[in-house]
C-alpha positions in Angstrom: 0.0 0.0 0.0 1.3 3.5 -0.9 1.6 5.8 2.1 2.7 9.4 2.8 3.1 11.9 0.0 1.1 10.5 -2.9 1.0 13.2 -5.5 1.1 10.8 -8.5 -1.8 8.8 -7.1 -3.8 12.0 -6.4 -3.1 13.4 -9.8 -4.2 10.1 -11.5 -7.4 10.1 -9.5 -8.2 13.8 -10.3 -7.9 13.1 -14.0 -10.9 10.8 -13.7 -12.9 12.6 -11.0 -15.3 14.2 -13.5 -16.2 10.9 -15.1 -16.7 9.3 -11.7 -19.0 12.1 -10.6 -20.9 11.8 -13.9 -21.5 8.1 -13.2 -22.5 8.6 -9.5 -24.8 11.6 -10.2 -26.7 9.8 -13.0 -27.0 6.7 -10.7 -28.2 8.6 -7.6 -29.8 11.9 -8.9 -28.2 13.7 -6.0 -25.1 15.9 -6.0 -24.2 15.4 -2.3 -24.6 11.6 -2.6 -22.6 11.5 -5.8 -19.8 13.5 -4.1 -19.9 11.1 -1.2 -19.5 8.2 -3.5 -16.6 9.8 -5.3 -14.9 10.6 -2.0 -15.3 7.0 -0.9 -13.8 5.8 -4.2 -10.9 8.2 -3.5 -10.3 6.7 0.0 -10.3 3.2 -1.4 -7.9 4.3 -4.2 -5.6 5.8 -1.6 -5.7 2.7 0.5 -5.2 0.1 -2.2 -1.9 -1.3 -3.5 -1.8 0.4 -6.9 1.0 -1.7 -8.1 -1.7 -4.4 -8.6 -4.0 -2.1 -10.5 -3.5 -2.6 -14.2 -5.8 0.2 -15.5 -6.6 3.1 -13.1 -9.7 4.3 -14.9 -11.3 0.9 -15.2 -10.6 0.2 -11.5 -12.1 3.6 -10.4 -15.2 3.2 -12.6 -15.8 -0.2 -11.2 -15.5 0.9 -7.6 -17.6 4.0 -8.1 -20.3 2.1 -9.9 -20.5 -0.6 -7.2 -20.6 2.1 -4.4 -23.4 3.9 -6.2 -25.4 0.6 -6.6 -25.1 0.0 -2.8 -26.1 3.6 -2.1 -29.0 3.4 -4.5 -30.3 0.3 -2.8 -30.3 2.1 0.6 -31.9 5.2 -0.9 -34.8 3.2 -2.3 -36.0 2.5 1.3 -35.6 6.2 2.2 -37.6 7.3 -0.9 -40.5 5.2 0.1 -41.1 7.7 2.9 -40.4 10.8 0.8 -43.3 13.3 0.8 -44.9 13.4 -2.6 -43.1 12.8 -5.9 -39.3 12.4 -5.9 -37.3 14.1 -8.6 -33.6 14.2 -9.2 -31.6 17.2 -8.0 -31.1 19.7 -10.8 -27.6 20.9 -11.5 -26.3 23.9 -13.3 -24.3 23.1 -16.4 -24.1 26.4 -18.2 -21.1 28.6 -18.8 -21.4 29.9 -15.2 -21.3 26.4 -13.7 -18.2 24.9 -12.0 -15.9 23.5 -14.7 -15.4 20.2 -12.8 -19.1 19.5 -13.1 -19.5 20.4 -16.8 -17.1 17.7 -17.9 -18.8 14.3 -18.5 -22.2 15.9 -17.9 -23.0 17.1 -21.3 -25.0 14.2 -22.7 -27.9 12.1 -21.5 -28.3 14.2 -18.4 -31.7 15.6 -19.0 -34.3 15.5 -16.1 -36.5 13.4 -18.4 -33.8 10.8 -18.8 -33.0 10.8 -15.1 -36.6 10.3 -14.3 -36.8 7.4 -16.7 -33.8 5.8 -14.9 -36.0 5.7 -11.8 -37.8 2.8 -13.4 -34.7 0.6 -13.2 -33.2 -1.6 -10.6 -29.7 -0.5 -9.5 -27.9 -3.1 -11.6 -30.0 -2.3 -14.6 -29.4 1.4 -14.2 -25.6 0.8 -14.0 -25.5 -1.5 -17.0 -27.5 1.0 -19.1 -25.4 4.0 -18.2 -22.1 2.1 -18.7 -23.3 0.9 -22.2 -25.3 3.7 -23.6 -23.8 6.8 -21.9 -20.2 5.8 -21.3 -19.8 3.4 -24.2 -18.4 0.5 -22.2 -18.3 -2.9 -23.9 -20.1 -5.9 -22.4 -16.9 -7.4 -21.2 -16.2 -4.3 -19.1 -19.8 -4.1 -17.8 -19.5 -7.8 -16.8 -16.3 -7.0 -14.9 -17.8 -4.0 -13.2 -21.0 -5.7 -12.1 -19.3 -9.0 -11.4 -21.6 -10.9 -13.8 -21.2 -12.9 -16.9 -21.3 -11.2 -20.3 -24.6 -12.9 -21.3 -26.1 -11.7 -18.0 -24.8 -8.2 -18.7 -26.3 -8.2 -22.2 -29.6 -9.2 -20.7 -29.4 -6.5 -18.1 -28.8 -3.8 -20.8 -31.6 -5.2 -23.0 -34.1 -5.3 -20.1 -33.1 -1.8 -19.1 -33.6 -0.4 -22.6 -37.0 -2.0 -22.8 -38.1 -0.6 -19.5 -37.0 3.0 -20.2 -38.5 3.0 -23.7 -42.0 3.0 -22.3 -45.1 4.1 -24.3 -43.5 7.4 -25.4 -40.6 7.8 -27.8 -37.6 9.8 -26.8 -36.9 12.8 -29.0 -33.6 14.5 -29.9 -34.3 18.2 -29.8 -31.7 20.9 -30.2 -31.1 23.3 -27.3 -32.0 26.2 -29.6 -35.4 24.7 -30.3 -36.1 23.9 -26.7 -35.0 27.4 -25.6 -37.4 29.0 -28.2 -40.3 26.9 -26.9 -39.6 27.9 -23.3 -39.4 31.5 -24.3 -42.8 31.3 -26.0 -44.1 29.5 -23.0 -43.0 32.3 -20.7 -44.5 35.0 -22.9 -47.8 33.2 -22.8 -47.5 32.7 -19.1 -46.7 36.4 -18.6 -49.7 37.4 -20.7 -52.0 34.9 -18.8 -52.9 33.5 -22.2 -54.5 30.1 -21.7 -55.1 29.4 -25.4 -51.5 30.1 -26.3 -50.4 27.8 -23.5 -52.7 25.0 -24.6 -51.2 25.3 -28.1 -47.7 24.7 -26.6 -48.7 21.8 -24.2 -49.3 18.3 -25.6 -52.7 16.8 -24.9 -51.2 14.0 -22.9 -48.7 16.2 -21.1 -47.7 15.4 -17.5 -46.7 17.6 -14.6 -44.5 16.3 -11.7 -43.4 18.5 -8.8 -41.1 17.8 -5.9 -41.6 19.8 -2.7 -40.3 17.1 -0.4 -42.7 18.2 2.3 -40.8 21.5 2.6 -42.5 23.4 -0.2 -46.1 23.3 -1.5 -46.3 20.9 -4.4 -48.7 18.5 -6.1 -48.3 15.1 -4.4 -49.2 13.1 -7.6 -48.5 13.4 -11.3 -51.0 15.6 -13.0 -52.0 14.5 -16.5 -53.7 16.2 -19.5 -53.0 19.6 -21.1 -56.0 21.4 -19.7 -55.3 20.3 -16.1 -51.6 21.1 -16.4 -52.3 24.6 -17.9 -54.9 25.4 -15.2 -52.3 24.3 -12.6 -49.6 26.5 -14.1 -51.8 29.5 -14.4 -53.0 29.1 -10.9 -49.5 29.1 -9.5 -48.6 32.1 -11.6 -51.6 34.1 -10.5 -50.8 33.5 -6.8 -47.3 34.6 -7.3 -48.0 37.6 -9.6 -45.4 40.3 -9.2 -43.5 38.2 -6.7 -41.6 35.8 -8.9 -39.4 36.2 -12.0 -38.7 33.6 -14.6 -35.8 33.2 -17.0 -34.4 30.5 -19.2 -31.1 29.1 -18.0 -29.2 25.8 -18.4 -29.7 22.8 -16.1 -28.7 19.3 -16.7 -27.2 20.1 -20.1 -30.4 21.6 -21.5 -32.5 24.8 -21.3 -34.8 25.0 -18.3 -36.7 27.7 -16.4 -35.3 29.2 -13.3 -37.7 31.1 -11.1 -36.6 33.5 -8.4 -38.3 35.3 -5.6 -36.6 38.3 -3.9 -33.4 37.3 -5.7 -33.4 33.7 -4.4 -33.9 30.7 -6.5 -37.5 29.6 -5.7 -37.9 26.6 -8.0 -36.8 25.1 -11.3 -38.9 23.7 -14.2 -37.4 21.3 -16.6 -39.3 20.0 -19.6 -39.4 17.2 -22.1 -40.4 18.1 -25.7 -40.7 16.7 -29.2 -39.6 20.0 -30.6 -43.2 21.3 -31.2 -45.1 20.7 -27.9 -44.1 20.4 -24.3 -44.7 16.8 -23.3 -43.7 16.7 -19.6 -42.9 19.2 -16.8 -40.6 18.6 -13.9 -40.7 21.2 -11.2 -38.3 21.1 -8.2 -39.4 23.2 -5.2 -37.6 21.4 -2.4 -35.1 24.0 -1.2 -32.6 21.2 -0.3 -32.4 20.3 -4.0 -31.8 23.7 -5.4 -28.3 24.4 -4.0 -26.5 23.3 -7.1 -29.0 24.8 -9.6 -27.9 28.3 -8.8 -26.5 30.3 -11.7 -25.8 34.1 -11.9 -28.5 36.0 -13.8 
């Protein structure tokens, strides 16, 4: 085991920190928990005999993934007692965000994708992320998850089937999504119900997370008319008190809403490029600490 001054070992770990955080955050949907996992991976890296480690990145990815799986299994019990709907913690990824977080967080980080991952068991989530986001081959996935290659292939296949669901995933440019959100905010500012209904898909869904610490709908709201009435009701109550703007969260445009200069809530959306298909509003103040970006 290497002891004492370990600058080479620290430098090698730091080269991979962003990737490790990217894996842990996608697995857990929480910045603090992801950072805890990365810190635990660092401690294990510091304590291991690195002369026996053939490939540092592969070793660190495996350890981080296994730690995240264990953490996710424990979190599943805690989330059973969570008040209302649980949403992942939004994270700022724009130009103002910390550079160590922007790396490895540019793709497949949307709130809609993270919510889809909630359908998966921990092993399935890890297998899907390693294969489809981090481009690992099945041999590497098998080694990380300590399973056979055929079992790893089955895990990935099953995970893809489960996240596919009844609705197709759409690839929409940031520019298109930003324009839609700007149109949405104009209609909201004008209290224009018809314009909002033209922007919101008929089968749209609304999910909000207050965690028992902020007023939020406890269940998913479905249907354009119900969603629009809900949105307008919130806006009328907060008239003159809140300000909305489009910023960047989780690698995509989203709405940041402030009150008295403080971030009040965030609203991420899923879209097909023409209509808004799903809304994800995070109001729990504990989940907004890493969504802060300068105006």
